C-alpha positions as CSV (number, residue, x, y, z in Angstrom):
1,M,-5.1,-16.4,-10.9
2,N,-6.3,-15.9,-14.1
3,R,-10.0,-14.5,-12.6
4,G,-8.1,-11.3,-10.9
5,A,-4.4,-9.8,-10.9
6,T,-1.4,-10.6,-13.3
7,V,1.6,-12.0,-11.6
8,H,4.4,-11.0,-12.6
9,I,8.0,-12.5,-11.2
10,C,10.9,-10.6,-12.3
11,S,14.2,-11.7,-12.3
12,N,15.9,-10.0,-9.0
13,P,14.4,-6.7,-6.7
14,D,16.1,-4.3,-9.0
15,D,13.9,-5.6,-11.8
16,L,10.8,-6.2,-10.0
17,A,11.1,-1.8,-8.6
18,A,12.0,-1.0,-12.4
19,L,8.7,-2.4,-14.0
20,A,6.8,-1.6,-11.3
21,V,7.8,2.0,-12.0
22,T,6.9,1.8,-15.3
23,V,4.1,0.3,-14.9
24,A,3.1,3.4,-12.2
25,S,4.4,6.1,-14.2
26,D,2.3,5.3,-17.3
27,A,-0.9,5.0,-15.4
28,I,0.3,8.6,-13.7
29,A,0.8,9.9,-17.3
30,A,-2.6,8.2,-18.5
31,A,-4.7,9.9,-16.2
32,V,-2.9,13.6,-16.4
33,A,-3.4,13.5,-20.2
34,D,-6.7,12.2,-19.6
35,R,-7.6,15.1,-17.1
36,G,-4.7,17.2,-16.2
37,V,-4.3,15.7,-12.5
38,V,-4.1,12.3,-11.2
39,H,-5.1,10.9,-7.5
40,V,-2.3,8.4,-6.7
41,M,-2.6,6.3,-2.8
42,F,1.1,5.0,-1.3
43,A,2.0,2.3,1.1
44,S,4.0,2.6,3.2
45,G,7.1,0.4,4.6
46,N,10.8,-1.2,3.0
47,S,9.3,-2.7,0.7
48,Q,8.6,0.0,-1.1
49,L,11.8,1.6,-0.7
50,E,13.3,1.0,-3.9
51,F,10.2,1.6,-5.8
52,L,9.8,5.1,-4.6
53,D,13.1,5.9,-4.9
54,R,12.9,5.1,-8.6
55,L,9.8,7.0,-8.8
56,V,10.5,9.8,-7.7
57,A,13.6,10.1,-10.1
58,P,13.7,13.4,-11.9
59,G,11.9,13.9,-15.0
60,L,10.2,10.5,-14.7
61,V,6.7,11.8,-13.3
62,A,4.2,14.9,-13.6
63,W,4.1,15.4,-10.3
64,E,3.1,19.0,-10.2
65,H,-0.7,16.7,-11.3
66,L,0.2,14.7,-8.9
67,V,-2.5,14.8,-5.5
68,G,-1.3,11.9,-3.4
69,F,-2.6,10.0,-0.2
70,H,-1.7,6.9,2.0
71,M,-3.0,4.2,3.2
72,D,-2.6,4.5,7.3
73,E,-1.6,5.5,10.3
74,Y,-1.1,4.7,14.0
75,V,-3.7,6.3,16.6
76,G,-1.6,8.9,18.7
77,I,1.5,9.5,16.9
78,G,1.7,13.2,15.0
79,P,4.4,13.2,11.8
80,D,7.1,13.8,14.1
81,H,7.7,10.5,15.2
82,P,10.2,8.2,13.4
83,A,7.9,5.8,12.8
84,S,4.8,8.0,11.8
85,F,3.6,7.0,8.2
86,A,3.0,10.9,7.6
87,R,6.6,11.2,8.5
88,Y,7.8,8.7,5.5
89,M,5.9,10.2,3.1
90,Q,7.1,13.5,3.8
91,D,10.5,12.4,3.7
92,R,10.3,9.7,0.7
93,I,7.5,11.8,-1.6
94,I,6.9,15.2,-0.5
95,A,10.2,16.4,0.2
96,R,11.6,14.7,-3.1
97,A,9.5,15.2,-5.5
98,T,7.2,18.4,-4.8
99,P,3.7,17.2,-5.6
100,L,0.4,19.4,-6.3
101,A,-1.4,18.4,-3.3
102,F,-0.2,15.1,-0.6
103,H,-3.2,14.7,2.3
104,L,-1.6,13.2,5.5
105,I,-2.9,11.1,8.1
106,D,-3.0,12.6,11.3
107,G,-2.8,10.5,14.3
108,R,-3.5,12.9,17.6
109,P,-7.1,14.3,16.5
110,D,-10.3,12.5,17.8
111,P,-9.4,9.1,15.4
112,A,-13.1,8.8,14.5
113,A,-13.3,12.1,13.1
114,E,-9.8,11.3,11.7
115,C,-11.3,9.0,9.8
116,D,-14.6,11.1,8.2
117,R,-12.0,13.7,7.3
118,Y,-9.8,11.2,5.3
119,A,-12.7,9.3,3.8
120,A,-14.8,12.5,2.9
121,L,-10.5,13.8,0.7
122,L,-10.7,9.8,-0.9
123,A,-15.1,10.9,-2.3
124,D,-14.0,13.8,-3.6
125,H,-10.6,12.5,-5.2
126,P,-11.5,8.9,-6.8
127,L,-8.5,6.9,-7.0
128,D,-6.3,6.6,-10.5
129,L,-3.8,4.6,-9.2
130,C,-3.1,2.9,-5.5
131,V,0.3,0.8,-4.7
132,M,0.6,-1.3,-2.3
133,G,2.3,-3.8,-0.4
134,I,1.7,-7.2,1.4
135,G,2.3,-7.6,5.0
136,E,3.8,-10.6,6.5
137,N,0.3,-11.3,8.3
138,G,-1.2,-11.1,4.5
139,H,-2.4,-7.5,5.3
140,L,-3.2,-5.0,3.1
141,A,-2.6,-1.8,4.9
142,F,-3.6,-1.8,8.2
143,N,-6.2,-4.6,7.3
144,D,-5.2,-7.6,9.3
145,P,-7.0,-10.8,9.4
146,P,-9.2,-10.2,12.5
147,V,-10.7,-6.9,11.3
148,A,-10.2,-7.4,7.1
149,D,-13.9,-6.9,5.5
150,F,-14.2,-7.5,1.6
151,S,-17.6,-5.6,1.8
152,D,-16.8,-2.9,4.7
153,P,-18.6,-0.1,4.3
154,R,-16.5,1.9,5.2
155,S,-13.2,3.9,3.3
156,V,-11.2,4.7,6.6
157,K,-10.9,2.9,10.1
158,V,-9.6,2.5,13.3
159,V,-8.9,-0.9,14.1
160,E,-6.9,-3.1,16.2
161,L,-3.5,-4.5,15.2
162,D,-2.8,-8.0,15.2
163,A,0.2,-9.7,16.8
164,A,1.9,-10.3,13.3
165,C,1.5,-7.2,12.4
166,R,3.2,-5.3,15.6
167,A,5.9,-8.2,15.0
168,Q,6.4,-6.7,11.9
169,Q,6.9,-3.3,12.5
170,V,9.8,-4.4,15.1
171,G,11.5,-6.7,12.7
172,E,11.6,-3.6,10.0
173,G,13.5,-1.3,12.5
174,H,10.6,1.3,13.2
175,F,9.8,0.0,16.7
176,A,12.6,-1.7,19.6
177,T,9.8,-3.5,21.0
178,V,6.4,-5.0,20.5
179,D,4.9,-3.2,23.5
180,A,6.6,0.1,22.4
181,V,4.0,-0.5,18.5
182,P,0.7,1.6,19.5
183,P,-1.9,-1.0,19.4
184,R,-4.7,0.9,17.2
185,A,-4.5,2.5,13.8
186,I,-6.4,4.1,11.2
187,T,-6.6,2.7,8.0
188,V,-8.3,2.8,4.6
189,T,-10.3,-0.2,4.1
190,I,-9.6,-3.0,1.4
191,P,-12.7,-1.7,-0.8
192,A,-11.5,1.7,-1.0
193,L,-7.8,0.5,-1.9
194,L,-9.6,-2.0,-5.0
195,A,-11.3,0.8,-5.6
196,A,-8.4,2.6,-7.3
197,R,-8.3,2.4,-11.4
198,S,-5.2,0.8,-11.2
199,V,-4.0,-1.1,-8.0
200,I,0.2,-1.8,-8.3
201,V,1.1,-4.4,-5.7
202,V,4.9,-4.1,-4.7
203,A,6.1,-7.0,-3.2
204,P,10.0,-8.5,-2.9
205,E,11.6,-10.4,-0.1
206,A,12.1,-14.1,1.1
207,R,9.7,-12.8,4.3
208,K,7.0,-12.3,1.9
209,A,7.6,-15.4,0.3
210,R,3.9,-17.2,2.8
211,P,2.0,-14.5,2.4
212,V,2.3,-14.3,-1.0
213,A,1.5,-18.1,-1.6
214,A,-1.6,-17.3,0.6
215,A,-2.6,-14.9,-1.2
216,L,-2.4,-16.0,-4.6
217,D,-2.3,-19.8,-4.8
218,G,-5.2,-20.2,-1.7
219,P,-8.8,-19.6,-1.0
220,V,-10.2,-15.9,-1.3
221,T,-10.6,-15.5,2.9
222,T,-9.9,-12.6,5.4
223,A,-7.1,-15.1,7.3
224,C,-5.0,-14.0,4.2
225,P,-6.6,-10.5,3.2
226,A,-4.6,-10.3,0.2
227,S,-6.5,-13.6,-1.2
228,I,-8.6,-10.6,-2.5
229,L,-5.8,-9.7,-5.9
230,Q,-7.4,-13.4,-6.8
231,L,-11.2,-11.3,-7.7
232,A,-9.2,-8.1,-8.7
233,P,-8.5,-7.6,-12.3
234,N,-7.6,-4.0,-11.8
235,A,-4.2,-5.7,-9.9
236,Q,-1.1,-6.3,-11.1
237,V,1.4,-7.7,-8.6
238,F,5.2,-7.9,-8.9
239,L,7.2,-10.5,-7.0
240,D,10.9,-11.2,-7.0
241,P,12.3,-14.9,-7.0
242,A,12.8,-14.8,-3.2
243,S,8.9,-13.6,-3.2
244,A,7.5,-16.1,-5.3
245,A,9.4,-19.1,-4.5
246,D,6.5,-20.9,-2.6
247,L,3.6,-20.0,-5.5
248,R,2.7,-23.1,-7.6
249,T,1.4,-20.3,-10.0
250,S,3.0,-18.8,-12.7
251,S,4.0,-15.1,-13.6
252,G,0.6,-13.5,-16.2
């Protein structure tokens, strides 16, 4: 792993979240000091909850200088849907921290037009920081193995969700059944995610042990999209003992 991401194996999930927040807040402060504004992309999902709870604590981040983005949204649902990632961002960040601006993906309009709109926003706001997780199928955002492209020419695209991804959404409690999970989503692509100046990967929990090991110890292949982190020197990966349990490598 010395070619790419630095790996931190923390003693427990609380320490993981605390260290990741320290690194994130330092990156945010550096960008604000340099330009007066910071552009940050956030992931959704249960694995991010403790990290976000700590990040929005009063006085830690200059949210009035932060322009936020998120990674993905289901096609066909809007921010009123309980599983909407726009709603997740509203509830977990916007309502609690009041950022300068937060650009949400809307799953209801024409998907291709929404991809173009969001891509234009990203082009106008180069990312200083991207905070992501690793999916149970090894995906980054909704770049599942069948659709992941390490050289994708697009920054935002419409994808078909694979079976493992849809099952994860049920397992995390966002939908009652696999059939209820929308089959398509809008996602920021892997090159656009990794184009950020700094990348933080927050990946706790035992259910992430297999994809984490595939990502950090296995070959670099779209069969495990997160394996591209082996070639991302701007990335830091934060694990706990449960998510690091299958690793052969040690912390960096």
